[in-house]
mmCIF entry with sequence, helices, sheets and N, C-alpha, C, O atoms, coordinates in Angstrom:
data_MODEL
# 
_entry.id   MODEL 
# 
_entity.id                         1 
_entity.type                       polymer 
_entity.pdbx_number_of_molecules   1 
# 
_entity_poly.entity_id                      1 
_entity_poly.type                           'polypeptide(L)' 
_entity_poly.nstd_linkage                   no 
_entity_poly.nstd_monomer                   no 
_entity_poly.pdbx_seq_one_letter_code       MAILDDRDTGVVITGLHTRDRTRVYMKDIRVGKSNFELSAEEKKAILSAQKSK 
_entity_poly.pdbx_seq_one_letter_code_can   MAILDDRDTGVVITGLHTRDRTRVYMKDIRVGKSNFELSAEEKKAILSAQKSK 
_entity_poly.pdbx_strand_id                 A 
# 
loop_
_entity_poly_seq.entity_id 
_entity_poly_seq.num 
_entity_poly_seq.mon_id 
_entity_poly_seq.hetero 
1 1  MET n 
1 2  ALA n 
1 3  ILE n 
1 4  LEU n 
1 5  ASP n 
1 6  ASP n 
1 7  ARG n 
1 8  ASP n 
1 9  THR n 
1 10 GLY n 
1 11 VAL n 
1 12 VAL n 
1 13 ILE n 
1 14 THR n 
1 15 GLY n 
1 16 LEU n 
1 17 HIS n 
1 18 THR n 
1 19 ARG n 
1 20 ASP n 
1 21 ARG n 
1 22 THR n 
1 23 ARG n 
1 24 VAL n 
1 25 TYR n 
1 26 MET n 
1 27 LYS n 
1 28 ASP n 
1 29 ILE n 
1 30 ARG n 
1 31 VAL n 
1 32 GLY n 
1 33 LYS n 
1 34 SER n 
1 35 ASN n 
1 36 PHE n 
1 37 GLU n 
1 38 LEU n 
1 39 SER n 
1 40 ALA n 
1 41 GLU n 
1 42 GLU n 
1 43 LYS n 
1 44 LYS n 
1 45 ALA n 
1 46 ILE n 
1 47 LEU n 
1 48 SER n 
1 49 ALA n 
1 50 GLN n 
1 51 LYS n 
1 52 SER n 
1 53 LYS n 
# 
_struct_asym.id          A 
_struct_asym.entity_id   1 
# 
_struct_conf.conf_type_id            HELX_P 
_struct_conf.id                      HELX_P1 
_struct_conf.pdbx_PDB_helix_id       AA1 
_struct_conf.beg_label_comp_id       ALA 
_struct_conf.beg_label_asym_id       A 
_struct_conf.beg_label_seq_id        40 
_struct_conf.pdbx_beg_PDB_ins_code   ? 
_struct_conf.end_label_comp_id       LYS 
_struct_conf.end_label_asym_id       A 
_struct_conf.end_label_seq_id        51 
_struct_conf.pdbx_end_PDB_ins_code   ? 
_struct_conf.beg_auth_comp_id        ALA 
_struct_conf.beg_auth_asym_id        A 
_struct_conf.beg_auth_seq_id         40 
_struct_conf.end_auth_comp_id        LYS 
_struct_conf.end_auth_asym_id        A 
_struct_conf.end_auth_seq_id         51 
_struct_conf.pdbx_PDB_helix_class    1 
_struct_conf.details                 ? 
_struct_conf.pdbx_PDB_helix_length   12 
# 
_struct_conf_type.id          HELX_P 
_struct_conf_type.criteria    ? 
_struct_conf_type.reference   ? 
# 
_struct_sheet.id               AA1 
_struct_sheet.type             ? 
_struct_sheet.number_strands   3 
_struct_sheet.details          ? 
# 
loop_
_struct_sheet_order.sheet_id 
_struct_sheet_order.range_id_1 
_struct_sheet_order.range_id_2 
_struct_sheet_order.offset 
_struct_sheet_order.sense 
AA1 1 2 ? anti-parallel 
AA1 2 3 ? anti-parallel 
# 
loop_
_struct_sheet_range.sheet_id 
_struct_sheet_range.id 
_struct_sheet_range.beg_label_comp_id 
_struct_sheet_range.beg_label_asym_id 
_struct_sheet_range.beg_label_seq_id 
_struct_sheet_range.pdbx_beg_PDB_ins_code 
_struct_sheet_range.end_label_comp_id 
_struct_sheet_range.end_label_asym_id 
_struct_sheet_range.end_label_seq_id 
_struct_sheet_range.pdbx_end_PDB_ins_code 
_struct_sheet_range.beg_auth_comp_id 
_struct_sheet_range.beg_auth_asym_id 
_struct_sheet_range.beg_auth_seq_id 
_struct_sheet_range.end_auth_comp_id 
_struct_sheet_range.end_auth_asym_id 
_struct_sheet_range.end_auth_seq_id 
AA1 1 ALA A 2  ? LEU A 4  ? ALA A 2  LEU A 4  
AA1 2 GLY A 10 ? HIS A 17 ? GLY A 10 HIS A 17 
AA1 3 THR A 22 ? ILE A 29 ? THR A 22 ILE A 29 
# 
loop_
_atom_site.group_PDB 
_atom_site.id 
_atom_site.type_symbol 
_atom_site.label_atom_id 
_atom_site.label_alt_id 
_atom_site.label_comp_id 
_atom_site.label_asym_id 
_atom_site.label_entity_id 
_atom_site.label_seq_id 
_atom_site.pdbx_PDB_ins_code 
_atom_site.Cartn_x 
_atom_site.Cartn_y 
_atom_site.Cartn_z 
_atom_site.occupancy 
_atom_site.B_iso_or_equiv 
_atom_site.pdbx_formal_charge 
_atom_site.auth_seq_id 
_atom_site.auth_comp_id 
_atom_site.auth_asym_id 
_atom_site.auth_atom_id 
_atom_site.pdbx_PDB_model_num 
ATOM 1   N N  . MET A 1 1  ? 160.854 -156.498 98.755  1.00 0.00 ? 1  MET A N  1 
ATOM 2   C CA . MET A 1 1  ? 160.316 -156.062 100.014 1.00 0.00 ? 1  MET A CA 1 
ATOM 3   C C  . MET A 1 1  ? 161.215 -156.612 101.117 1.00 0.00 ? 1  MET A C  1 
ATOM 4   O O  . MET A 1 1  ? 161.627 -157.771 101.072 1.00 0.00 ? 1  MET A O  1 
ATOM 5   N N  . ALA A 1 2  ? 161.511 -155.785 102.092 1.00 0.00 ? 2  ALA A N  1 
ATOM 6   C CA . ALA A 1 2  ? 162.291 -156.214 103.248 1.00 0.00 ? 2  ALA A CA 1 
ATOM 7   C C  . ALA A 1 2  ? 161.474 -155.973 104.508 1.00 0.00 ? 2  ALA A C  1 
ATOM 8   O O  . ALA A 1 2  ? 160.838 -154.931 104.663 1.00 0.00 ? 2  ALA A O  1 
ATOM 9   N N  . ILE A 1 3  ? 161.500 -156.944 105.396 1.00 0.00 ? 3  ILE A N  1 
ATOM 10  C CA . ILE A 1 3  ? 160.826 -156.842 106.689 1.00 0.00 ? 3  ILE A CA 1 
ATOM 11  C C  . ILE A 1 3  ? 161.898 -157.030 107.754 1.00 0.00 ? 3  ILE A C  1 
ATOM 12  O O  . ILE A 1 3  ? 162.481 -158.107 107.879 1.00 0.00 ? 3  ILE A O  1 
ATOM 13  N N  . LEU A 1 4  ? 162.152 -155.969 108.522 1.00 0.00 ? 4  LEU A N  1 
ATOM 14  C CA . LEU A 1 4  ? 163.226 -155.989 109.516 1.00 0.00 ? 4  LEU A CA 1 
ATOM 15  C C  . LEU A 1 4  ? 162.708 -155.551 110.876 1.00 0.00 ? 4  LEU A C  1 
ATOM 16  O O  . LEU A 1 4  ? 161.786 -154.740 110.971 1.00 0.00 ? 4  LEU A O  1 
ATOM 17  N N  . ASP A 1 5  ? 163.314 -156.100 111.936 1.00 0.00 ? 5  ASP A N  1 
ATOM 18  C CA . ASP A 1 5  ? 162.982 -155.648 113.286 1.00 0.00 ? 5  ASP A CA 1 
ATOM 19  C C  . ASP A 1 5  ? 163.917 -154.513 113.682 1.00 0.00 ? 5  ASP A C  1 
ATOM 20  O O  . ASP A 1 5  ? 164.665 -154.006 112.846 1.00 0.00 ? 5  ASP A O  1 
ATOM 21  N N  . ASP A 1 6  ? 163.882 -154.110 114.947 1.00 0.00 ? 6  ASP A N  1 
ATOM 22  C CA . ASP A 1 6  ? 164.704 -152.990 115.410 1.00 0.00 ? 6  ASP A CA 1 
ATOM 23  C C  . ASP A 1 6  ? 166.189 -153.301 115.433 1.00 0.00 ? 6  ASP A C  1 
ATOM 24  O O  . ASP A 1 6  ? 167.000 -152.394 115.623 1.00 0.00 ? 6  ASP A O  1 
ATOM 25  N N  . ARG A 1 7  ? 166.568 -154.554 115.245 1.00 0.00 ? 7  ARG A N  1 
ATOM 26  C CA . ARG A 1 7  ? 167.984 -154.942 115.166 1.00 0.00 ? 7  ARG A CA 1 
ATOM 27  C C  . ARG A 1 7  ? 168.410 -155.235 113.729 1.00 0.00 ? 7  ARG A C  1 
ATOM 28  O O  . ARG A 1 7  ? 169.454 -155.845 113.497 1.00 0.00 ? 7  ARG A O  1 
ATOM 29  N N  . ASP A 1 8  ? 167.595 -154.797 112.764 1.00 0.00 ? 8  ASP A N  1 
ATOM 30  C CA . ASP A 1 8  ? 167.848 -155.030 111.335 1.00 0.00 ? 8  ASP A CA 1 
ATOM 31  C C  . ASP A 1 8  ? 167.956 -156.511 110.998 1.00 0.00 ? 8  ASP A C  1 
ATOM 32  O O  . ASP A 1 8  ? 168.754 -156.908 110.149 1.00 0.00 ? 8  ASP A O  1 
ATOM 33  N N  . THR A 1 9  ? 167.153 -157.316 111.666 1.00 0.00 ? 9  THR A N  1 
ATOM 34  C CA . THR A 1 9  ? 167.099 -158.754 111.409 1.00 0.00 ? 9  THR A CA 1 
ATOM 35  C C  . THR A 1 9  ? 165.711 -159.088 110.869 1.00 0.00 ? 9  THR A C  1 
ATOM 36  O O  . THR A 1 9  ? 164.700 -158.631 111.402 1.00 0.00 ? 9  THR A O  1 
ATOM 37  N N  . GLY A 1 10 ? 165.678 -159.884 109.812 1.00 0.00 ? 10 GLY A N  1 
ATOM 38  C CA . GLY A 1 10 ? 164.402 -160.258 109.204 1.00 0.00 ? 10 GLY A CA 1 
ATOM 39  C C  . GLY A 1 10 ? 164.620 -160.965 107.886 1.00 0.00 ? 10 GLY A C  1 
ATOM 40  O O  . GLY A 1 10 ? 165.484 -161.834 107.770 1.00 0.00 ? 10 GLY A O  1 
ATOM 41  N N  . VAL A 1 11 ? 163.827 -160.588 106.887 1.00 0.00 ? 11 VAL A N  1 
ATOM 42  C CA . VAL A 1 11 ? 163.921 -161.220 105.571 1.00 0.00 ? 11 VAL A CA 1 
ATOM 43  C C  . VAL A 1 11 ? 163.766 -160.174 104.476 1.00 0.00 ? 11 VAL A C  1 
ATOM 44  O O  . VAL A 1 11 ? 163.172 -159.114 104.675 1.00 0.00 ? 11 VAL A O  1 
ATOM 45  N N  . VAL A 1 12 ? 164.315 -160.503 103.326 1.00 0.00 ? 12 VAL A N  1 
ATOM 46  C CA . VAL A 1 12 ? 164.041 -159.761 102.104 1.00 0.00 ? 12 VAL A CA 1 
ATOM 47  C C  . VAL A 1 12 ? 163.351 -160.746 101.163 1.00 0.00 ? 12 VAL A C  1 
ATOM 48  O O  . VAL A 1 12 ? 163.801 -161.880 100.997 1.00 0.00 ? 12 VAL A O  1 
ATOM 49  N N  . ILE A 1 13 ? 162.261 -160.304 100.552 1.00 0.00 ? 13 ILE A N  1 
ATOM 50  C CA . ILE A 1 13 ? 161.439 -161.160 99.698  1.00 0.00 ? 13 ILE A CA 1 
ATOM 51  C C  . ILE A 1 13 ? 161.509 -160.620 98.274  1.00 0.00 ? 13 ILE A C  1 
ATOM 52  O O  . ILE A 1 13 ? 161.298 -159.431 98.034  1.00 0.00 ? 13 ILE A O  1 
ATOM 53  N N  . THR A 1 14 ? 161.809 -161.512 97.338  1.00 0.00 ? 14 THR A N  1 
ATOM 54  C CA . THR A 1 14 ? 161.937 -161.137 95.936  1.00 0.00 ? 14 THR A CA 1 
ATOM 55  C C  . THR A 1 14 ? 161.029 -162.013 95.091  1.00 0.00 ? 14 THR A C  1 
ATOM 56  O O  . THR A 1 14 ? 160.990 -163.229 95.279  1.00 0.00 ? 14 THR A O  1 
ATOM 57  N N  . GLY A 1 15 ? 160.307 -161.414 94.170  1.00 0.00 ? 15 GLY A N  1 
ATOM 58  C CA . GLY A 1 15 ? 159.466 -162.167 93.240  1.00 0.00 ? 15 GLY A CA 1 
ATOM 59  C C  . GLY A 1 15 ? 159.990 -162.019 91.823  1.00 0.00 ? 15 GLY A C  1 
ATOM 60  O O  . GLY A 1 15 ? 160.246 -160.907 91.361  1.00 0.00 ? 15 GLY A O  1 
ATOM 61  N N  . LEU A 1 16 ? 160.149 -163.143 91.133  1.00 0.00 ? 16 LEU A N  1 
ATOM 62  C CA . LEU A 1 16 ? 160.572 -163.136 89.733  1.00 0.00 ? 16 LEU A CA 1 
ATOM 63  C C  . LEU A 1 16 ? 159.423 -163.668 88.888  1.00 0.00 ? 16 LEU A C  1 
ATOM 64  O O  . LEU A 1 16 ? 158.932 -164.773 89.120  1.00 0.00 ? 16 LEU A O  1 
ATOM 65  N N  . HIS A 1 17 ? 158.998 -162.883 87.914  1.00 0.00 ? 17 HIS A N  1 
ATOM 66  C CA . HIS A 1 17 ? 157.830 -163.237 87.107  1.00 0.00 ? 17 HIS A CA 1 
ATOM 67  C C  . HIS A 1 17 ? 158.263 -163.540 85.675  1.00 0.00 ? 17 HIS A C  1 
ATOM 68  O O  . HIS A 1 17 ? 159.038 -162.790 85.082  1.00 0.00 ? 17 HIS A O  1 
ATOM 69  N N  . THR A 1 18 ? 157.764 -164.634 85.128  1.00 0.00 ? 18 THR A N  1 
ATOM 70  C CA . THR A 1 18 ? 157.943 -164.953 83.716  1.00 0.00 ? 18 THR A CA 1 
ATOM 71  C C  . THR A 1 18 ? 156.564 -165.187 83.111  1.00 0.00 ? 18 THR A C  1 
ATOM 72  O O  . THR A 1 18 ? 155.549 -165.089 83.801  1.00 0.00 ? 18 THR A O  1 
ATOM 73  N N  . ARG A 1 19 ? 156.538 -165.485 81.863  1.00 0.00 ? 19 ARG A N  1 
ATOM 74  C CA . ARG A 1 19 ? 155.258 -165.746 81.208  1.00 0.00 ? 19 ARG A CA 1 
ATOM 75  C C  . ARG A 1 19 ? 154.577 -166.975 81.785  1.00 0.00 ? 19 ARG A C  1 
ATOM 76  O O  . ARG A 1 19 ? 153.350 -167.027 81.869  1.00 0.00 ? 19 ARG A O  1 
ATOM 77  N N  . ASP A 1 20 ? 155.373 -167.974 82.186  1.00 0.00 ? 20 ASP A N  1 
ATOM 78  C CA . ASP A 1 20 ? 154.834 -169.257 82.643  1.00 0.00 ? 20 ASP A CA 1 
ATOM 79  C C  . ASP A 1 20 ? 154.615 -169.362 84.143  1.00 0.00 ? 20 ASP A C  1 
ATOM 80  O O  . ASP A 1 20 ? 153.745 -170.109 84.590  1.00 0.00 ? 20 ASP A O  1 
ATOM 81  N N  . ARG A 1 21 ? 155.388 -168.628 84.922  1.00 0.00 ? 21 ARG A N  1 
ATOM 82  C CA . ARG A 1 21 ? 155.327 -168.834 86.374  1.00 0.00 ? 21 ARG A CA 1 
ATOM 83  C C  . ARG A 1 21 ? 155.871 -167.633 87.131  1.00 0.00 ? 21 ARG A C  1 
ATOM 84  O O  . ARG A 1 21 ? 156.459 -166.713 86.562  1.00 0.00 ? 21 ARG A O  1 
ATOM 85  N N  . THR A 1 22 ? 155.652 -167.681 88.421  1.00 0.00 ? 22 THR A N  1 
ATOM 86  C CA . THR A 1 22 ? 156.220 -166.708 89.348  1.00 0.00 ? 22 THR A CA 1 
ATOM 87  C C  . THR A 1 22 ? 156.979 -167.470 90.417  1.00 0.00 ? 22 THR A C  1 
ATOM 88  O O  . THR A 1 22 ? 156.482 -168.455 90.963  1.00 0.00 ? 22 THR A O  1 
ATOM 89  N N  . ARG A 1 23 ? 158.172 -167.014 90.710  1.00 0.00 ? 23 ARG A N  1 
ATOM 90  C CA . ARG A 1 23 ? 158.972 -167.614 91.784  1.00 0.00 ? 23 ARG A CA 1 
ATOM 91  C C  . ARG A 1 23 ? 159.201 -166.561 92.860  1.00 0.00 ? 23 ARG A C  1 
ATOM 92  O O  . ARG A 1 23 ? 159.470 -165.397 92.565  1.00 0.00 ? 23 ARG A O  1 
ATOM 93  N N  . VAL A 1 24 ? 159.088 -166.991 94.107  1.00 0.00 ? 24 VAL A N  1 
ATOM 94  C CA . VAL A 1 24 ? 159.284 -166.092 95.241  1.00 0.00 ? 24 VAL A CA 1 
ATOM 95  C C  . VAL A 1 24 ? 160.444 -166.629 96.069  1.00 0.00 ? 24 VAL A C  1 
ATOM 96  O O  . VAL A 1 24 ? 160.476 -167.807 96.427  1.00 0.00 ? 24 VAL A O  1 
ATOM 97  N N  . TYR A 1 25 ? 161.392 -165.752 96.366  1.00 0.00 ? 25 TYR A N  1 
ATOM 98  C CA . TYR A 1 25 ? 162.572 -166.121 97.141  1.00 0.00 ? 25 TYR A CA 1 
ATOM 99  C C  . TYR A 1 25 ? 162.622 -165.288 98.414  1.00 0.00 ? 25 TYR A C  1 
ATOM 100 O O  . TYR A 1 25 ? 162.263 -164.111 98.416  1.00 0.00 ? 25 TYR A O  1 
ATOM 101 N N  . MET A 1 26 ? 163.072 -165.916 99.495  1.00 0.00 ? 26 MET A N  1 
ATOM 102 C CA . MET A 1 26 ? 163.289 -165.209 100.755 1.00 0.00 ? 26 MET A CA 1 
ATOM 103 C C  . MET A 1 26 ? 164.734 -165.422 101.178 1.00 0.00 ? 26 MET A C  1 
ATOM 104 O O  . MET A 1 26 ? 165.257 -166.534 101.098 1.00 0.00 ? 26 MET A O  1 
ATOM 105 N N  . LYS A 1 27 ? 165.370 -164.356 101.626 1.00 0.00 ? 27 LYS A N  1 
ATOM 106 C CA . LYS A 1 27 ? 166.742 -164.435 102.123 1.00 0.00 ? 27 LYS A CA 1 
ATOM 107 C C  . LYS A 1 27 ? 166.766 -163.861 103.534 1.00 0.00 ? 27 LYS A C  1 
ATOM 108 O O  . LYS A 1 27 ? 166.205 -162.797 103.796 1.00 0.00 ? 27 LYS A O  1 
ATOM 109 N N  . ASP A 1 28 ? 167.425 -164.583 104.437 1.00 0.00 ? 28 ASP A N  1 
ATOM 110 C CA . ASP A 1 28 ? 167.569 -164.117 105.819 1.00 0.00 ? 28 ASP A CA 1 
ATOM 111 C C  . ASP A 1 28 ? 168.460 -162.890 105.870 1.00 0.00 ? 28 ASP A C  1 
ATOM 112 O O  . ASP A 1 28 ? 169.453 -162.791 105.149 1.00 0.00 ? 28 ASP A O  1 
ATOM 113 N N  . ILE A 1 29 ? 168.093 -161.965 106.726 1.00 0.00 ? 29 ILE A N  1 
ATOM 114 C CA . ILE A 1 29 ? 168.903 -160.780 107.001 1.00 0.00 ? 29 ILE A CA 1 
ATOM 115 C C  . ILE A 1 29 ? 169.173 -160.767 108.498 1.00 0.00 ? 29 ILE A C  1 
ATOM 116 O O  . ILE A 1 29 ? 168.245 -160.839 109.304 1.00 0.00 ? 29 ILE A O  1 
ATOM 117 N N  . ARG A 1 30 ? 170.433 -160.674 108.865 1.00 0.00 ? 30 ARG A N  1 
ATOM 118 C CA . ARG A 1 30 ? 170.824 -160.600 110.275 1.00 0.00 ? 30 ARG A CA 1 
ATOM 119 C C  . ARG A 1 30 ? 171.727 -159.388 110.462 1.00 0.00 ? 30 ARG A C  1 
ATOM 120 O O  . ARG A 1 30 ? 172.794 -159.286 109.857 1.00 0.00 ? 30 ARG A O  1 
ATOM 121 N N  . VAL A 1 31 ? 171.279 -158.489 111.300 1.00 0.00 ? 31 VAL A N  1 
ATOM 122 C CA . VAL A 1 31 ? 171.989 -157.234 111.588 1.00 0.00 ? 31 VAL A CA 1 
ATOM 123 C C  . VAL A 1 31 ? 172.319 -156.507 110.273 1.00 0.00 ? 31 VAL A C  1 
ATOM 124 O O  . VAL A 1 31 ? 173.423 -155.994 110.090 1.00 0.00 ? 31 VAL A O  1 
ATOM 125 N N  . GLY A 1 32 ? 171.335 -156.478 109.368 1.00 0.00 ? 32 GLY A N  1 
ATOM 126 C CA . GLY A 1 32 ? 171.480 -155.735 108.125 1.00 0.00 ? 32 GLY A CA 1 
ATOM 127 C C  . GLY A 1 32 ? 172.262 -156.414 107.023 1.00 0.00 ? 32 GLY A C  1 
ATOM 128 O O  . GLY A 1 32 ? 172.472 -155.817 105.967 1.00 0.00 ? 32 GLY A O  1 
ATOM 129 N N  . LYS A 1 33 ? 172.702 -157.649 107.235 1.00 0.00 ? 33 LYS A N  1 
ATOM 130 C CA . LYS A 1 33 ? 173.513 -158.352 106.232 1.00 0.00 ? 33 LYS A CA 1 
ATOM 131 C C  . LYS A 1 33 ? 172.949 -159.740 105.967 1.00 0.00 ? 33 LYS A C  1 
ATOM 132 O O  . LYS A 1 33 ? 172.208 -160.293 106.780 1.00 0.00 ? 33 LYS A O  1 
ATOM 133 N N  . SER A 1 34 ? 173.316 -160.293 104.807 1.00 0.00 ? 34 SER A N  1 
ATOM 134 C CA . SER A 1 34 ? 172.861 -161.627 104.431 1.00 0.00 ? 34 SER A CA 1 
ATOM 135 C C  . SER A 1 34 ? 174.055 -162.499 104.074 1.00 0.00 ? 34 SER A C  1 
ATOM 136 O O  . SER A 1 34 ? 175.077 -162.001 103.604 1.00 0.00 ? 34 SER A O  1 
ATOM 137 N N  . ASN A 1 35 ? 173.926 -163.792 104.298 1.00 0.00 ? 35 ASN A N  1 
ATOM 138 C CA . ASN A 1 35 ? 174.945 -164.742 103.857 1.00 0.00 ? 35 ASN A CA 1 
ATOM 139 C C  . ASN A 1 35 ? 174.828 -165.020 102.361 1.00 0.00 ? 35 ASN A C  1 
ATOM 140 O O  . ASN A 1 35 ? 175.705 -165.650 101.769 1.00 0.00 ? 35 ASN A O  1 
ATOM 141 N N  . PHE A 1 36 ? 173.737 -164.546 101.753 1.00 0.00 ? 36 PHE A N  1 
ATOM 142 C CA . PHE A 1 36 ? 173.507 -164.726 100.325 1.00 0.00 ? 36 PHE A CA 1 
ATOM 143 C C  . PHE A 1 36 ? 173.846 -163.440 99.587  1.00 0.00 ? 36 PHE A C  1 
ATOM 144 O O  . PHE A 1 36 ? 173.771 -162.352 100.157 1.00 0.00 ? 36 PHE A O  1 
ATOM 145 N N  . GLU A 1 37 ? 174.214 -163.567 98.331  1.00 0.00 ? 37 GLU A N  1 
ATOM 146 C CA . GLU A 1 37 ? 174.454 -162.383 97.515  1.00 0.00 ? 37 GLU A CA 1 
ATOM 147 C C  . GLU A 1 37 ? 173.124 -161.669 97.288  1.00 0.00 ? 37 GLU A C  1 
ATOM 148 O O  . GLU A 1 37 ? 172.119 -162.299 96.959  1.00 0.00 ? 37 GLU A O  1 
ATOM 149 N N  . LEU A 1 38 ? 173.127 -160.363 97.466  1.00 0.00 ? 38 LEU A N  1 
ATOM 150 C CA . LEU A 1 38 ? 171.909 -159.570 97.320  1.00 0.00 ? 38 LEU A CA 1 
ATOM 151 C C  . LEU A 1 38 ? 171.969 -158.762 96.027  1.00 0.00 ? 38 LEU A C  1 
ATOM 152 O O  . LEU A 1 38 ? 173.016 -158.229 95.660  1.00 0.00 ? 38 LEU A O  1 
ATOM 153 N N  . SER A 1 39 ? 170.835 -158.682 95.349  1.00 0.00 ? 39 SER A N  1 
ATOM 154 C CA . SER A 1 39 ? 170.750 -157.853 94.146  1.00 0.00 ? 39 SER A CA 1 
ATOM 155 C C  . SER A 1 39 ? 170.682 -156.382 94.561  1.00 0.00 ? 39 SER A C  1 
ATOM 156 O O  . SER A 1 39 ? 170.484 -156.062 95.734  1.00 0.00 ? 39 SER A O  1 
ATOM 157 N N  . ALA A 1 40 ? 170.849 -155.506 93.590  1.00 0.00 ? 40 ALA A N  1 
ATOM 158 C CA . ALA A 1 40 ? 170.753 -154.070 93.864  1.00 0.00 ? 40 ALA A CA 1 
ATOM 159 C C  . ALA A 1 40 ? 169.369 -153.717 94.403  1.00 0.00 ? 40 ALA A C  1 
ATOM 160 O O  . ALA A 1 40 ? 169.243 -152.883 95.299  1.00 0.00 ? 40 ALA A O  1 
ATOM 161 N N  . GLU A 1 41 ? 168.330 -154.350 93.857  1.00 0.00 ? 41 GLU A N  1 
ATOM 162 C CA . GLU A 1 41 ? 166.963 -154.091 94.310  1.00 0.00 ? 41 GLU A CA 1 
ATOM 163 C C  . GLU A 1 41 ? 166.755 -154.558 95.747  1.00 0.00 ? 41 GLU A C  1 
ATOM 164 O O  . GLU A 1 41 ? 166.072 -153.891 96.524  1.00 0.00 ? 41 GLU A O  1 
ATOM 165 N N  . GLU A 1 42 ? 167.342 -155.701 96.102  1.00 0.00 ? 42 GLU A N  1 
ATOM 166 C CA . GLU A 1 42 ? 167.221 -156.214 97.472  1.00 0.00 ? 42 GLU A CA 1 
ATOM 167 C C  . GLU A 1 42 ? 167.947 -155.298 98.453  1.00 0.00 ? 42 GLU A C  1 
ATOM 168 O O  . GLU A 1 42 ? 167.442 -155.034 99.544  1.00 0.00 ? 42 GLU A O  1 
ATOM 169 N N  . LYS A 1 43 ? 169.118 -154.818 98.075  1.00 0.00 ? 43 LYS A N  1 
ATOM 170 C CA . LYS A 1 43 ? 169.858 -153.882 98.930  1.00 0.00 ? 43 LYS A CA 1 
ATOM 171 C C  . LYS A 1 43 ? 169.064 -152.594 99.126  1.00 0.00 ? 43 LYS A C  1 
ATOM 172 O O  . LYS A 1 43 ? 169.028 -152.037 100.224 1.00 0.00 ? 43 LYS A O  1 
ATOM 173 N N  . LYS A 1 44 ? 168.433 -152.129 98.058  1.00 0.00 ? 44 LYS A N  1 
ATOM 174 C CA . LYS A 1 44 ? 167.614 -150.916 98.141  1.00 0.00 ? 44 LYS A CA 1 
ATOM 175 C C  . LYS A 1 44 ? 166.423 -151.126 99.069  1.00 0.00 ? 44 LYS A C  1 
ATOM 176 O O  . LYS A 1 44 ? 166.070 -150.230 99.836  1.00 0.00 ? 44 LYS A O  1 
ATOM 177 N N  . ALA A 1 45 ? 165.801 -152.300 99.004  1.00 0.00 ? 45 ALA A N  1 
ATOM 178 C CA . ALA A 1 45 ? 164.662 -152.606 99.879  1.00 0.00 ? 45 ALA A CA 1 
ATOM 179 C C  . ALA A 1 45 ? 165.092 -152.632 101.342 1.00 0.00 ? 45 ALA A C  1 
ATOM 180 O O  . ALA A 1 45 ? 164.353 -152.166 102.210 1.00 0.00 ? 45 ALA A O  1 
ATOM 181 N N  . ILE A 1 46 ? 166.270 -153.168 101.623 1.00 0.00 ? 46 ILE A N  1 
ATOM 182 C CA . ILE A 1 46 ? 166.785 -153.212 102.996 1.00 0.00 ? 46 ILE A CA 1 
ATOM 183 C C  . ILE A 1 46 ? 167.034 -151.794 103.503 1.00 0.00 ? 46 ILE A C  1 
ATOM 184 O O  . ILE A 1 46 ? 166.653 -151.461 104.625 1.00 0.00 ? 46 ILE A O  1 
ATOM 185 N N  . LEU A 1 47 ? 167.668 -150.963 102.686 1.00 0.00 ? 47 LEU A N  1 
ATOM 186 C CA . LEU A 1 47 ? 167.913 -149.575 103.091 1.00 0.00 ? 47 LEU A CA 1 
ATOM 187 C C  . LEU A 1 47 ? 166.605 -148.833 103.342 1.00 0.00 ? 47 LEU A C  1 
ATOM 188 O O  . LEU A 1 47 ? 166.498 -148.057 104.292 1.00 0.00 ? 47 LEU A O  1 
ATOM 189 N N  . SER A 1 48 ? 165.625 -149.068 102.499 1.00 0.00 ? 48 SER A N  1 
ATOM 190 C CA . SER A 1 48 ? 164.319 -148.427 102.672 1.00 0.00 ? 48 SER A CA 1 
ATOM 191 C C  . SER A 1 48 ? 163.655 -148.868 103.974 1.00 0.00 ? 48 SER A C  1 
ATOM 192 O O  . SER A 1 48 ? 163.076 -148.047 104.686 1.00 0.00 ? 48 SER A O  1 
ATOM 193 N N  . ALA A 1 49 ? 163.736 -150.161 104.286 1.00 0.00 ? 49 ALA A N  1 
ATOM 194 C CA . ALA A 1 49 ? 163.150 -150.676 105.530 1.00 0.00 ? 49 ALA A CA 1 
ATOM 195 C C  . ALA A 1 49 ? 163.874 -150.100 106.747 1.00 0.00 ? 49 ALA A C  1 
ATOM 196 O O  . ALA A 1 49 ? 163.242 -149.799 107.759 1.00 0.00 ? 49 ALA A O  1 
ATOM 197 N N  . GLN A 1 50 ? 165.187 -149.947 106.654 1.00 0.00 ? 50 GLN A N  1 
ATOM 198 C CA . GLN A 1 50 ? 165.952 -149.389 107.767 1.00 0.00 ? 50 GLN A CA 1 
ATOM 199 C C  . GLN A 1 50 ? 165.580 -147.926 108.007 1.00 0.00 ? 50 GLN A C  1 
ATOM 200 O O  . GLN A 1 50 ? 165.505 -147.484 109.154 1.00 0.00 ? 50 GLN A O  1 
ATOM 201 N N  . LYS A 1 51 ? 165.350 -147.184 106.938 1.00 0.00 ? 51 LYS A N  1 
ATOM 202 C CA . LYS A 1 51 ? 165.018 -145.759 107.060 1.00 0.00 ? 51 LYS A CA 1 
ATOM 203 C C  . LYS A 1 51 ? 163.595 -145.530 107.556 1.00 0.00 ? 51 LYS A C  1 
ATOM 204 O O  . LYS A 1 51 ? 163.299 -144.487 108.139 1.00 0.00 ? 51 LYS A O  1 
ATOM 205 N N  . SER A 1 52 ? 162.714 -146.501 107.329 1.00 0.00 ? 52 SER A N  1 
ATOM 206 C CA . SER A 1 52 ? 161.302 -146.296 107.670 1.00 0.00 ? 52 SER A CA 1 
ATOM 207 C C  . SER A 1 52 ? 160.967 -146.629 109.118 1.00 0.00 ? 52 SER A C  1 
ATOM 208 O O  . SER A 1 52 ? 159.800 -146.573 109.505 1.00 0.00 ? 52 SER A O  1 
ATOM 209 N N  . LYS A 1 53 ? 161.959 -146.973 109.920 1.00 0.00 ? 53 LYS A N  1 
ATOM 210 C CA . LYS A 1 53 ? 161.698 -147.311 111.327 1.00 0.00 ? 53 LYS A CA 1 
ATOM 211 C C  . LYS A 1 53 ? 161.479 -146.072 112.153 1.00 0.00 ? 53 LYS A C  1 
ATOM 212 O O  . LYS A 1 53 ? 161.247 -146.166 113.358 1.00 0.00 ? 53 LYS A O  1 
# 
């Protein structure tokens, strides 16, 4: 899931589920880009958030 403002700044949230636990990660997005490596799913979520404005 990506949450972005009108300047494409916000966060992308990723949940990883295993049998024992769930981990949730947040990565900062600034002007549509991140300083962290993004997975294909995270990139897709960002594009979807940008299109839904």
